[in-house]
Structure formats: C-alpha cells, structure tokens
C-alpha positions as CSV (number, residue, x, y, z in Angstrom):
1,M,140.0,78.0,123.5
2,I,138.0,76.9,120.5
3,R,138.1,73.2,119.5
4,H,135.6,71.0,117.8
5,G,136.0,67.4,116.6
6,N,139.0,66.4,114.6
7,T,140.8,69.7,114.1
8,L,144.2,70.4,112.8
9,P,146.8,71.1,115.4
10,N,147.1,74.7,114.4
11,S,143.4,75.3,114.3
12,R,143.0,76.1,118.0
13,A,142.6,79.6,119.3
14,D,143.8,80.3,122.9
15,A,143.1,84.1,123.1
16,V,140.3,84.9,120.8
17,A,140.1,88.6,119.9
18,G,137.2,88.5,117.5
19,I,134.8,86.4,115.6
20,A,132.8,87.2,112.4
21,I,130.6,85.3,110.0
22,D,130.1,86.3,106.4
23,K,127.3,85.6,103.9
24,Q,129.0,82.5,102.5
25,N,129.0,80.9,106.0
26,R,132.7,81.3,106.6
27,V,133.7,82.0,110.2
28,F,136.7,84.3,110.8
29,V,138.5,84.0,114.1
30,T,141.3,86.4,115.1
31,D,143.7,85.3,117.8
32,Q,145.8,87.6,120.0
33,Y,148.7,85.2,120.2
34,P,150.3,84.4,117.8
35,G,148.5,87.3,116.1
36,R,146.7,85.5,113.3
37,M,143.3,85.1,111.6
38,Q,141.8,81.7,110.8
39,M,139.0,81.0,108.5
40,F,136.6,78.0,108.9
41,R,133.7,77.1,106.6
42,Y,130.4,76.5,108.4
43,I,128.5,73.6,106.6
44,T,124.7,73.3,106.9
45,D,123.0,70.0,107.4
46,A,121.6,70.2,103.9
47,E,125.1,70.8,102.4
48,A,126.5,68.0,104.4
49,D,123.8,65.6,103.3
50,A,124.4,66.7,99.6
51,E,128.1,66.1,100.0
52,R,127.5,62.6,101.6
53,A,125.3,61.7,98.6
54,K,127.9,62.9,96.2
55,C,130.6,60.9,97.8
56,A,128.5,57.8,97.9
57,E,127.7,58.1,94.3
58,E,131.4,58.4,93.3
59,Q,132.1,55.3,95.4
60,K,129.5,53.4,93.5
61,K,131.0,54.5,90.2
62,K,134.5,53.5,91.3
63,A,133.3,50.1,92.5
64,G,131.5,49.5,89.2
65,G,134.5,50.4,87.2
66,F,136.5,47.4,88.3
67,Q,134.4,44.7,86.8
68,A,136.0,41.6,85.5
69,Q,137.1,41.9,81.9
70,K,136.4,39.2,79.3
71,P,139.6,37.3,78.6
72,A,141.0,37.4,75.0
73,E,140.1,34.6,72.7
74,A,142.7,31.8,72.1
75,P,143.8,31.2,68.5
76,K,141.6,28.7,66.7
77,N,144.5,26.8,65.0
78,S,148.3,26.6,65.1
79,S,148.8,28.8,62.1
80,E,147.0,31.7,63.8
81,A,149.1,31.2,66.9
82,N,152.4,31.4,64.9
83,A,151.1,34.4,63.1
84,Q,150.3,36.2,66.4
85,A,153.5,35.2,68.2
86,P,156.2,37.9,68.3
87,N,159.6,37.2,66.7
88,V,162.2,36.7,69.4
89,P,165.8,36.2,68.4
C-alpha cells in the first residue's frame, strides 16, 4: 500500500501493478484492483520553496489591501448638507 502524508481517501493503492515517472516529475501508479491508474506530481525542494515564497507574497498583498480608508469629509455648512441629502418622499 502506498500512502504519504495527508492523502485523499482514494489515493491509496493496495495492489500496485506498475510505477513510472516521466520527464515532468509525474508519478504514474497502476493498481490491479479496482483497475485504475493514478497520477501524482513529484515536487522538488526548489519548487516547494518557490511556491511557499509565492504564497507568502500573495498573503502580504492581501493583508496590505485591507488598509483603513479615509472617511468622507463632512459638509462645511448646512446648505451643502441640504444639497447633498437625497429627496425622500
């Protein structure tokens, strides 16, 4: 049986018939029962580090986007307030 870390429930192989790795670091596993093939992506340490840095940068951008906004200025006199007020019947 192949299992590693937090895998999906259907990502286990009980009767492995074959394993192959291609040039894009994809791992193909064939299983006798239930007769299926699964593909996994092997990620190198350098790729994982780059992805972590990318996610950290995105988190910084999101955190910076929620800065407090400057409140709208209040009218200077009552005539401006009446001019800006909506007409409500």
